[in-house]
C-alpha positions in Angstrom: 29.3 -4.1 -9.1 26.2 -4.2 -11.2 22.9 -4.3 -9.3 20.5 -7.2 -9.9 16.8 -7.6 -9.4 14.9 -10.3 -7.6 11.2 -11.0 -7.3 9.8 -12.3 -3.9 6.4 -13.6 -3.1 5.0 -12.1 0.1 2.1 -13.5 2.1 -0.1 -11.8 4.7 -0.5 -8.4 3.0 -4.1 -7.2 3.2 -3.9 -3.4 2.7 -1.8 -0.6 1.3 -0.2 -0.1 4.7 1.0 -3.7 4.6 2.6 -3.2 1.2 4.3 0.0 2.6 5.6 -1.9 5.6 7.1 -4.6 3.5 8.7 -2.0 1.2 10.3 -0.2 4.1 11.5 -3.4 5.7 13.2 -4.4 2.5 14.7 -1.0 1.8 16.3 -1.0 5.2 18.3 -4.1 4.4 21.9 -3.1 3.8 22.8 -3.4 0.1 19.2 -3.0 -1.2 19.0 0.0 -3.6 15.3 -0.1 -4.4 12.2 -2.0 -3.4 8.7 -2.0 -4.8 5.7 -4.0 -3.5 2.6 -4.8 -5.6 -0.4 -5.5 -3.4 -2.4 -7.0 -6.3 0.2 -9.5 -7.3 1.6 -10.0 -3.8 5.1 -9.5 -5.0 8.1 -7.5 -4.0 10.7 -6.5 -6.6 14.1 -5.8 -5.0 17.1 -4.2 -6.7 20.3 -4.9 -4.7 24.0 -5.3 -4.8 25.0 -9.0 -5.1 27.5 -10.0 -2.4 25.9 -7.7 0.2 22.4 -9.2 0.0 21.1 -12.7 -0.3 17.6 -14.3 -0.3 17.9 -15.3 3.4 18.4 -11.6 4.5 15.5 -10.5 2.4 13.3 -13.3 3.8 14.3 -12.4 7.4 13.4 -8.8 6.7 9.9 -9.8 5.5 9.3 -12.2 8.4 10.6 -9.6 10.9 8.0 -7.1 9.5 5.3 -9.6 10.4 4.6 -11.0 6.9 5.3 -14.4 5.2 8.1 -15.0 2.7 6.7 -17.4 0.1 9.8 -17.9 -2.0 11.1 -16.6 -5.4 9.2 -19.1 -7.5 6.0 -17.8 -9.2 2.9 -19.2 -7.7 -0.8 -18.3 -7.7 -2.0 -15.9 -5.1 -2.3 -17.4 -1.7 -5.2 -19.9 -1.7 -8.2 -19.0 0.3 -7.6 -21.3 3.3 -10.5 -23.5 4.5 -9.8 -22.0 8.0 -10.7 -18.5 6.6 -14.0 -19.8 5.2 -14.8 -21.5 8.5 -14.0 -18.2 10.3 -16.6 -16.5 8.1 -19.2 -19.2 8.7 -18.6 -19.3 12.5 -18.6 -15.5 12.7 -21.9 -15.1 10.8 -23.6 -18.0 12.7 -22.6 -16.8 16.2 -23.1 -13.1 15.3 -26.7 -13.6 14.0 -27.5 -15.8 17.1 -26.3 -13.0 19.4 -28.3 -10.4 17.4 -31.4 -12.6 18.0 -30.7 -12.6 21.7 -30.3 -8.8 21.7 -33.7 -8.2 20.0 -35.5 -10.8 22.1 -34.4 -9.1 25.3 -32.9 -12.4 26.5 -30.0 -10.5 28.0 -32.3 -9.4 30.9 -31.3 -12.8 32.4 -27.8 -13.0 34.0 -27.4 -16.7 33.2 -28.1 -15.9 29.5 -25.4 -13.2 29.6 -22.9 -15.7 31.1 -23.7 -18.3 28.5 -23.3 -15.6 25.8 -19.9 -14.7 27.2 -18.9 -18.4 27.3 -19.8 -18.9 23.6 -18.7 -15.5 22.3 -15.2 -15.6 23.7 -13.9 -18.7 21.8 -15.9 -17.7 18.7 -14.6 -14.2 18.7 -10.9 -15.1 19.1 -11.2 -17.8 16.5 -12.8 -15.5 13.9 -10.7 -12.5 14.7 -7.4 -14.3 15.1 -5.8 -13.2 11.8 -6.7 -9.6 12.6 -5.4 -9.7 16.1 -2.1 -11.4 15.2 -1.6 -9.0 12.3 -2.2 -6.0 14.6 0.3 -7.5 17.2 3.0 -7.9 14.5 2.4 -4.4 13.2 2.7 -2.8 16.7 5.7 -4.9 17.5 7.5 -3.6 14.4 6.2 0.0 14.9 4.4 -0.1 11.5 0.7 0.2 12.4 -1.5 -1.0 9.6 -5.2 -1.4 9.1 -5.2 -4.6 11.2 -4.5 -2.4 14.2 -7.6 -0.3 13.3 -9.8 -3.4 12.8 -8.4 -5.0 16.0 -9.4 -1.8 17.9 -13.0 -2.0 16.5 -13.6 -5.6 17.1 -11.9 -5.8 20.6 -13.7 -2.7 21.8 -17.0 -4.3 20.8 -16.1 -7.6 22.5 -14.8 -5.8 25.6 -18.0 -3.8 25.9 -19.9 -7.1 25.8 -17.7 -8.5 28.6 -18.3 -5.4 30.8 -22.0 -5.5 30.0 -22.2 -9.2 31.0 -21.2 -8.2 34.6 -23.3 -5.0 34.5 -20.3 -2.7 34.6 -21.9 -1.2 31.5 -25.6 -1.3 30.6 -27.2 -4.3 28.8 -27.3 -2.2 25.6 -23.5 -2.7 25.5 -23.9 -6.5 24.9 -22.1 -6.0 21.6 -21.0 -9.6 21.0 -23.1 -9.6 17.8 -21.3 -6.5 16.5 -17.8 -7.9 17.4 -18.5 -11.2 15.6 -20.2 -9.8 12.6 -17.6 -7.1 12.2 -14.8 -9.7 12.3 -16.8 -12.0 9.9 -17.3 -9.3 7.4 -13.6 -8.4 7.5 -12.8 -12.1 6.9 -15.3 -12.3 4.1 -13.8 -9.2 2.4 -10.4 -10.8 2.8 -11.6 -14.0 1.1 -13.3 -12.2 -1.7 -10.2 -10.0 -2.2 -7.9 -13.0 -2.4 -10.1 -14.6 -5.1 -10.2 -11.4 -7.1 -6.4 -10.9 -6.7 -5.9 -14.4 -8.2 -7.8 -13.2 -11.3 -5.5 -10.3 -11.8 -2.5 -12.6 -12.4 -4.3 -15.1 -14.6 -2.2 -14.2 -17.6 1.1 -14.9 -15.8 -0.3 -18.3 -14.7 -1.3 -19.1 -18.2 2.2 -18.3 -19.4 3.8 -20.4 -16.7 1.5 -23.3 -17.6 3.0 -23.2 -21.1 6.5 -24.2 -19.8 7.0 -27.8 -21.0 7.6 -30.4 -18.4 9.1 -33.2 -20.5 11.1 -33.7 -23.7 11.9 -36.6 -26.0 15.6 -36.4 -26.7 17.6 -38.3 -29.3 20.9 -39.7 -27.9 23.1 -42.3 -29.4 20.4 -43.1 -32.0 17.8 -43.8 -29.3 15.0 -41.7 -27.9 14.5 -41.2 -24.2 12.1 -39.0 -22.2 13.7 -36.5 -19.9 12.7 -33.4 -17.9 12.6 -30.4 -20.2 14.6 -28.3 -17.8 17.5 -30.7 -18.1 18.0 -30.0 -21.8 21.2 -28.5 -23.0 22.1 -26.4 -26.1 23.0 -28.8 -28.9 20.5 -31.6 -27.8 18.2 -32.9 -30.6 14.6 -33.4 -29.5 11.7 -35.0 -31.4 8.4 -33.1 -31.3 5.2 -35.0 -32.4 1.7 -33.7 -33.1 0.0 -32.6 -29.9 3.3 -32.0 -28.0 4.8 -28.8 -26.8 8.2 -27.7 -28.2 10.4 -28.2 -25.1 12.9 -25.4 -25.8 13.9 -22.8 -28.4 15.7 -24.2 -31.4 15.9 -24.8 -35.2 14.1 -27.5 -37.1 16.6 -30.1 -38.5 14.2 -32.5 -40.2 10.5 -32.9 -40.9 7.6 -30.4 -40.9 4.9 -29.4 -38.5 2.1 -26.9 -38.2 3.0 -25.1 -35.0 0.5 -23.1 -32.9 2.3 -19.8 -31.8 -0.8 -18.1 -30.5 0.7 -17.8 -27.0 3.4 -15.6 -28.6 1.6 -13.7 -31.2 -2.1 -14.0 -30.5 -2.5 -15.4 -34.1 -4.9 -18.4 -34.0 -3.7 -20.1 -37.2 -0.7 -22.5 -36.8 2.4 -21.8 -39.0 4.2 -24.4 -41.1 7.7 -25.0 -39.8 10.2 -26.8 -42.0 14.0 -27.5 -41.9 16.0 -24.4 -41.1 13.1 -22.5 -39.4 13.1 -21.4 -35.8 10.6 -22.8 -33.2 9.9 -21.5 -29.7 9.6 -23.5 -26.5 6.1 -23.7 -25.2 4.5 -23.6 -28.7 2.4 -26.6 -29.7 2.9 -28.9 -32.7 -0.6 -29.4 -34.1 0.3 -31.6 -37.0 3.4 -33.4 -38.2 6.7 -34.4 -36.6 10.0 -32.5 -36.4 13.5 -33.0 -35.1 14.7 -29.8 -33.4 18.2 -28.8 -32.4 18.0 -27.1 -29.0 19.6 -23.6 -28.9 18.2 -21.7 -25.8 17.1 -23.3 -22.5 16.1 -22.2 -19.1 16.0 -18.4 -18.5 17.4 -17.8 -22.0 14.2 -19.0 -23.8 11.8 -16.6 -25.4 9.0 -17.8 -23.1 11.2 -17.1 -20.0 11.9 -13.7 -21.3 8.2 -13.0 -21.9 7.4 -14.1 -18.3 10.1 -11.8 -17.0 9.0 -8.9 -19.1 5.3 -9.3 -18.2 6.1 -9.8 -14.5 8.3 -6.7 -14.3 5.7 -4.6 -16.1 3.0 -5.8 -13.6 5.2 -4.7 -10.7 6.0 -1.3 -12.1 4.1 1.9 -11.0 2.9 4.8 -13.0 3.3 8.3 -11.5 -0.4 8.6 -10.8 0.2 6.0 -8.0 2.2 8.6 -6.0 -1.0 10.5 -5.2 -2.6 7.4 -3.6 0.7 6.5 -1.8 0.8 10.0 -0.2 -2.8 9.7 1.0 -2.2 6.2 2.4 0.8 7.5 4.5 -1.5 9.8 6.5 -4.6 7.7 6.4 -4.5 5.9 9.8 -3.8 9.1 11.9 -6.5 10.9 9.9 -9.1 8.2 10.5 -8.3 7.8 14.1 -8.7 11.5 14.6 -12.1 11.5 12.8 -13.3 8.6 14.9 -12.1 10.1 18.2 -13.3 13.6 17.6 -16.7 12.6 16.2 -17.3 10.2 19.1 -16.4 12.9 21.7 -18.6 15.5 20.0 -21.6 13.2 20.0 -21.2 12.4 23.7 -20.0 15.7 25.2 -21.5 18.3 22.9 -24.6 16.7 21.4 -25.2 14.6 24.5 -26.0 11.4 22.7 -25.8 8.1 24.6 -22.4 6.6 25.3 -23.5 3.6 23.3 -24.1 5.7 20.2 -20.7 7.5 20.7 -19.0 4.2 20.9 -20.8 2.8 17.8 -19.7 5.9 15.9 -16.0 5.4 16.9 -16.1 1.7 15.9 -18.0 2.4 12.6 -15.6 5.1 11.5 -12.6 2.7 12.1 -14.4 -0.2 10.4 -15.6 1.7 7.3 -12.3 3.4 6.5 -10.2 1.6 3.9 -6.9 2.5 2.3 -6.9 -0.9 0.6 -9.0 0.3 -2.3 -6.5 3.2 -2.8 -3.6 0.7 -2.6 -5.1 -1.6 -5.1 -6.4 1.0 -7.6 -3.3 1.3 -9.7 -1.5 -2.1 -9.3 -4.7 -4.1 -10.0 -5.4 -2.2 -13.2 -1.8 -2.3 -14.4 -1.5 -6.0 -13.6 -4.7 -7.0 -15.5 -4.0 -4.5 -18.4 -0.4 -5.8 -18.9 -1.6 -9.4 -18.7 -4.4 -8.7 -21.3 -1.8 -7.1 -23.6 0.4 -10.2 -23.3 -2.6 -12.4 -24.2 -2.9 -10.3 -27.4 0.8 -10.5 -28.2 1.4 -6.9 -27.1 4.1 -6.7 -24.4 4.3 -3.6 -22.4 7.6 -3.0 -20.5 6.4 -0.8 -17.7 3.5 1.2 -16.3 5.1 4.4 -17.3 4.8 3.4 -21.0 1.0 3.0 -20.4 0.8 6.4 -18.8 2.6 8.2 -21.6 1.0 6.2 -24.4 -2.5 7.4 -23.7 -1.2 11.0 -24.1 0.4 10.5 -27.6 -0.4 13.3 -30.1 1.8 12.1 -33.0 2.7 8.7 -34.2 5.9 8.5 -36.4 6.1 5.4 -38.6 9.3 4.1 -40.1 8.5 3.0 -43.7 10.6 -0.1 -44.5 9.6 -3.1 -42.3 6.9 -1.1 -40.6 4.4 0.3 -43.1 5.8 -2.1 -45.7 6.8 -5.8 -45.4 10.5 -4.9 -45.4 11.2 -7.6 -47.9 12.0 -6.9 -51.6 9.8 -9.2 -53.8 8.4 -9.4 -57.3 5.1 -7.7 -57.3 4.3 -8.1 -61.1 5.8 -10.2 -63.9 4.7 -9.4 -67.5 6.0 -11.7 -70.3 5.9 -11.6 -74.1 7.5 -15.1 -74.3 6.2 -18.4 -73.0 5.8 -17.3 -69.4 7.1 -20.3 -67.5 10.0 -20.7 -69.8 10.9 -17.0 -69.6 10.8 -17.2 -65.8 13.1 -20.2 -65.9 15.6 -18.4 -68.1 15.5 -15.3 -65.8 15.9 -17.4 -62.6 18.8 -19.3 -64.1 20.8 -16.2 -65.0 19.9 -14.2 -61.8 20.8 -17.1 -59.5 24.4 -16.4 -60.2 24.0 -12.8 -58.8 23.8 -11.6 -55.2 22.0 -8.4 -56.0 18.8 -7.9 -53.9 16.7 -7.6 -57.1 18.2 -10.8 -58.4 17.4 -12.6 -55.1 13.8 -11.4 -55.4 13.5 -12.9 -58.9 15.0 -16.2 -57.8 12.7 -16.4 -54.8 9.7 -15.6 -57.1 10.6 -18.4 -59.4 12.0 -20.9 -56.8 9.6 -23.6 -58.0 11.0 -23.7 -61.5 13.6 -26.2 -62.6 17.2 -24.9 -62.7 18.9 -24.5 -66.0 22.6 -24.5 -66.7 24.2 -21.1 -67.3 27.4 -20.5 -69.4 29.5 -17.5 -70.1 27.8 -15.7 -67.1 28.7 -12.0 -66.8 27.5 -9.3 -64.3 27.6 -5.7 -65.4 27.9 -3.6 -62.3 24.9 -1.4 -61.7 23.1 -2.6 -64.9 22.4 -6.3 -64.8 23.5 -9.8 -65.8 23.8 -11.9 -69.0 24.7 -15.4 -70.1 23.9 -18.4 -72.2 21.1 -20.5 -70.8 20.2 -23.7 -72.5 21.8 -22.4 -75.7 20.0 -19.1 -75.7 21.4 -15.6 -75.0 19.7 -14.1 -71.9 20.0 -10.6 -70.6 18.3 -9.4 -67.4 18.8 -5.8 -66.3 18.0 -2.2 -66.6 16.6 -0.2 -69.6 20.1 1.1 -70.2 21.6 -2.5 -70.4 19.0 -3.5 -73.0 19.4 -0.3 -74.9 23.2 -0.7 -75.1 22.7 -4.2 -76.4 20.5 -2.8 -79.2 17.3 -4.5 -78.0 14.1 -2.7 -79.0 11.8 -1.7 -76.1 8.4 -0.4 -77.1 6.7 2.7 -75.7 4.2 0.7 -73.6 7.0 -1.1 -71.7 8.9 2.1 -71.2 5.7 3.7 -69.8 5.3 0.9 -67.3 8.9 1.2 -66.2 8.4 5.0 -65.6 5.1 4.3 -63.7 6.9 1.8 -61.5 9.8 4.3 -60.9 7.2 7.0 -60.0 5.8 4.7 -57.3 9.1 3.9 -55.8 9.5 0.4 -57.3 12.3 -1.1 -59.2 12.3 -2.9 -62.6 14.3 -5.7 -64.3 13.8 -6.2 -68.0 14.4 -9.6 -69.7 15.6 -10.2 -73.2 16.0 -13.7 -74.8 18.0 -14.0 -78.0 18.2 -10.2 -78.3 14.4 -9.7 -78.2 12.4 -8.2 -75.3 10.8 -11.1 -73.4 9.5 -9.8 -70.1 9.3 -7.2 -67.3 9.7 -7.7 -63.5 8.3 -5.0 -61.2 10.0 -5.4 -57.8 9.3 -3.5 -54.6 8.6 -3.5 -50.9 4.9 -4.4 -50.5 2.7 -2.1 -48.3 1.3 -4.1 -45.4 -2.4 -5.0 -46.0 -3.4 -3.5 -42.6 -1.4 -0.2 -43.0 -4.1 2.0 -44.3 -6.8 0.8 -41.9 -4.4 1.2 -39.0 -3.4 4.8 -40.0 -7.1 5.7 -40.4 -8.0 4.4 -36.9 -5.1 6.3 -35.3 -6.2 9.5 -37.1 -9.8 9.1 -35.9 -8.4 9.2 -32.4 -7.2 12.8 -33.2 -3.5 11.7 -33.4 -1.3 13.0 -36.2 0.6 10.6 -38.4 4.2 11.0 -39.8 6.3 8.7 -42.0 10.1 8.8 -41.9 12.2 7.0 -44.6 15.5 7.0 -46.3 13.8 6.7 -49.7 13.6 9.6 -52.1 10.7 12.0 -51.9 8.8 10.6 -54.9 8.8 7.1 -53.6 8.0 8.2 -50.0 5.1 10.4 -51.2 3.6 7.5 -53.1 3.6 5.2 -50.0 2.3 8.0 -47.8 -0.6 8.5 -50.2 -1.5 4.8 -50.2 -1.7 4.5 -46.4 -3.0 8.0 -45.7 0.0 9.5 -43.8 -0.2 13.2 -43.0 3.4 14.3 -43.2 6.5 12.7 -44.8 10.3 13.1 -44.0 12.2 11.5 -46.9 15.9 11.0 -47.6 16.5 10.5 -43.8 19.4 8.3 -42.8 18.8 5.9 -39.9 20.9 7.9 -37.5 19.0 11.1 -38.4 15.5 9.6 -37.5 16.3 10.7 -33.9 16.4 14.3 -35.1 12.9 14.0 -36.6 11.6 12.7 -33.2 13.3 15.4 -31.2 12.1 18.2 -33.6 8.5 17.0 -33.1 9.0 16.8 -29.3 10.4 20.3 -29.2 7.2 21.5 -30.8 5.2 20.1 -27.9 4.2 16.8 -29.5 4.0 13.6 -27.4 5.7 11.3 -29.9 5.3 7.6 -30.4 7.8 6.1 -32.8 7.0 2.8 -34.5 9.9 0.8 -36.0 11.4 -2.6 -36.3 13.6 -2.4 -33.2 17.0 -2.9 -35.0 17.9 0.1 -37.3 15.4 2.2 -35.5 16.7 1.6 -32.0 17.9 5.2 -31.4 14.6 6.7 -32.6 12.6 4.2 -30.5 14.7 5.2 -27.4 14.4 9.0 -28.2 10.6 8.9 -28.5 8.3 9.4 -25.5 7.0 5.9 -26.4 8.7 3.5 -28.7 6.7 0.6 -30.2 8.9 -2.1 -31.7 7.6 -4.5 -34.3 8.7 -7.9 -33.2 9.3 -10.8 -35.5 7.4 -13.5 -33.6 10.4 -14.5 -31.4 12.1 -11.2 -30.9 10.9 -10.4 -27.4 14.3 -8.9 -26.5 13.8 -5.8 -28.5 15.3 -3.6 -25.8 14.6 -0.2 -27.4 10.8 -0.6 -27.4 8.6 0.4 -24.5 5.9 -1.7 -26.2 6.8 -4.8 -28.3 4.3 -6.2 -30.8 5.1 -9.9 -31.0 2.6 -10.6 -33.8 4.3 -8.2 -36.1 0.8 -6.9 -37.0 0.7 -3.1 -37.7 -2.9 -3.0 -36.5 -1.6 -3.8 -33.0 -0.1 -0.3 -32.9 -3.6 1.1 -32.6 -4.6 -1.7 -30.2 -1.7 -1.0 -27.9 -2.5 2.7 -27.8 -6.2 1.9 -27.1 -5.2 -0.6 -24.4 -3.1 2.1 -22.7 -6.0 4.5 -22.6 -8.3 1.8 -21.2 -5.9 0.9 -18.4 -5.3 4.5 -17.5 -9.0 5.2 -17.6 -9.6 2.2 -15.2 -6.9 3.5 -12.9 -8.6 6.9 -12.7 -11.9 5.3 -12.1 -10.5 3.1 -9.4 -8.8 6.1 -7.6 -12.0 8.2 -8.0 -14.2 5.5 -6.4 -11.6 4.7 -3.7 -11.6 8.4 -2.7 -15.3 8.8 -3.2 -16.0 5.8 -1.0 -13.9 7.0 1.9 -15.0 10.6 1.7 -18.7 9.7 1.5 -18.9 6.8 4.0 -16.6 8.1 6.7 -18.8 11.1 7.4 -21.9 8.9 7.4 -20.2 6.5 9.8 -19.3 9.5 11.9 -23.0 10.4 12.2 -23.3 13.2 9.6 -26.9 12.0 8.7 -27.9 11.0 12.2 -30.3 14.0 12.4 -32.4 12.6 9.6 -32.4 9.1 11.1 -29.6 7.6 9.1 -26.7 6.0 10.9 -24.2 3.1 10.2 -23.9 0.1 12.5 -20.2 -1.1 12.9 -20.9 -4.5 11.2 -22.4 -2.9 8.1 -19.5 -0.5 8.0 -17.2 -3.5 7.8 -19.3 -4.9 5.0 -19.0 -1.7 3.1 -15.2 -1.7 3.7 -14.9 -5.2 2.4 -16.7 -4.5 -0.8 -14.8 -1.3 -1.5 -11.6 -3.3 -2.3 -13.5 -6.0 -4.1 -15.2 -3.4 -6.3 -11.9 -1.9 -7.3 -10.6 -5.3 -8.2 -13.7 -6.2 -10.2 -13.5 -3.0 -12.1 -9.8 -3.8 -13.0 -10.7 -7.4 -13.9 -13.2 -6.0 -16.5 -10.0 -5.2 -18.6 -9.8 -8.9 -19.3 -12.7 -8.4 -21.7 -10.7 -5.8 -23.8 -10.8 -6.6 -27.5 
């Protein structure tokens, strides 16, 4: 039985411990093989055996762990509820009012204390309700998270205020202001975090918004508007200017300039005519076409892109394991620090019980594993999304992690450094040029040789002429009577054997072309030399610049090709490649990759994803050049949908930026905890610096938000 994957949206997660609890709950469901939870995207990805597990079982597991199952449909992050905003407002208003009462010595009066208790009690339970209910669920399921810590801090402050109201404790323990402000800051942090999280998945939401809602279908000679998701393969739809193509298909009639920027990042629309492919979600900017539907639903290119991006966002690089290990021991560590520091201040240093209590609450409030839990997923989510915006699709976080360490980039030649399409690069004629071209196209149109096809394509605008007595000489060329004239198109040897004189200048050009790896076809009309076609695979215009940029990063460049050494050396010289492996059969490209790897190189292989599939899979990182719609290039760790070679450098740079942001996030998350926990514990009290619990909560709130904002800066990557 083949395992399948499912994505689930999960609500109510606020820290790394929450994500860990959900992960464990899902892994404990019988039949679940693997479960990963992304705090930044609020998703769980479950791999399970069908037949043993269903959505209901997974939903029950999430709910039993104390969190909310929000379905399998993609949605935005949970909206910041109005109730959450009101909790922040009530918490700050009441907390500041109680702070004023404390500083004005109004608590000297018993009636004021009773009034304060009457107001503080409903206000506190209203503001802190999400924390208290979260803590209750965590304890009930024996998975204590940060809500338990925050509930301890807020309820201890509130309880101290209750005891002080009835003079069981001194009036200095009227900590209603601390309880309310502490809860208000926690709610504020939660609200800001939700807003920032929503920004991390903006790319997915943009992709989802591209999915067409309606289609105009042609049935029985009449048009009717239907839901796009009800289309079937074989349907014929009409797409007019300004409308989205409702599904993948082929143009039957008409023309249109189609905006494919959502796929390739290319801003200029492409002309689509009969016989050409169009992709669902792209926009017809000008013109009208009839399209025969081929792929619908989950089989469309757009659906595959969304799946690819979503899976990559939910994957984890190995660096995340460090944070995961720390988070596992975080709560016992923080509780120990809080308890020990509080007892030391009271029993050893003989500070007041109020100060010792404040230290305990401050340590609990300031500690935050959330920043550690968000450090990696937030950066990966934004980075993968930004790549998708640029037409660079990254399959998983591991590809990002390895790509930044690449030391050697191996380029396939044909279709990667070159266009991959044989075409006429030059045509020299000693006859009336247009007429000579017409004669050549006429005789070559009867041949299926690649060089003949290139000439026919080159002269496709010319008028067809009738060919008689056509003959193809294997390996040499073709000949025939065209419009009453004897035409030969072929090699030097074919013209020589026909006794046709070829002067030294022409022979020199033929030799120069051969030296540079190009092919030639000579043309003779009525037994006189008439023209020369120079045919080859054109080097991509951005090849040299891309190679130069990669080399500036300190990365070595290699080219591997099945061409002969002379042709390979010529192309390598043009683009600036360091080392060349020539005469290499497709199946032997893997050996080149493995040889470099054995020498200690971290190898990135760049190929077209078809013939190069084994080498792409064998490399540490495989970058597959897509063809605008070829998102299903399974062998590539990174797929370049735009088919721009320059995006190889962009993809490597993006990998470094994402990994750099992850390291920055983890550094600041650790630095935050290791610097502020000692301050909250009173390390600087001797020089007059201490941390009030409510300000500790404020610092905690902004630690997670700062990590998210640092990750969101990747959206500005160019």
